[in-house]
C-alpha angles and dihedrals in degrees: 000000000000122000094257093050089050092053091051091050091050094051089066093056125084117261095249091054092049090052090049093051094050092048092055114106114233103193100061121137121237104269122193135179109274096031120124106234132186112212119195109208126195110233123192117204112178106308094338126092124200137167120242123189126219117190121190148126118286102238097171143010124204146170127026137244114000094353096055114136141185127204114216125196130195134163115230121183090342093308122111116228125193124188128182113214124192097219096209093050117124087229091065102083099178140359119201126179104221096178136008116230128210110220136150097209133084092214124034098200089136088077089072090073098036126085138174114012092349089067095054121108120209115245118246110239120220118235 
C-alpha cells in the first residue's frame, strides 16, 4: 500500500483506532509461551533515564493489539519474581528471545510450584 492509500484508509477509521495503530510496534520478534525473553525497560529516576533488563520465562500471553501483554517469571536468590509487560508500551525499549522453549500448554502457571529440575523447560530444536 502506498503512503497516500494508507492515509485514505486511515481517514475512514475512528480517531481512537488511528492512534492505536500508530502506537503498535512493528519490529517485534515472535514470542511464544515457554520462551526465555530479555526485556529492556526504560526507568526514570528523577531527571535521569536508564535501561534495566529483566530476563525470564514467558508463562502467559494475554490481550491483543495494543493491549497485548506477556508475563515473565524468573527465580532470583530463591525467590520467584513475576512481571507483566505490555509489549507495545513505550517503556519497553527492547525485546529479545534468548531461548525457544518446547511446551504443550498455553499458560505455564504450574511453574510457580515447581523448583529445581522440575522448573526446567526443554529447548525447542531448529530443523
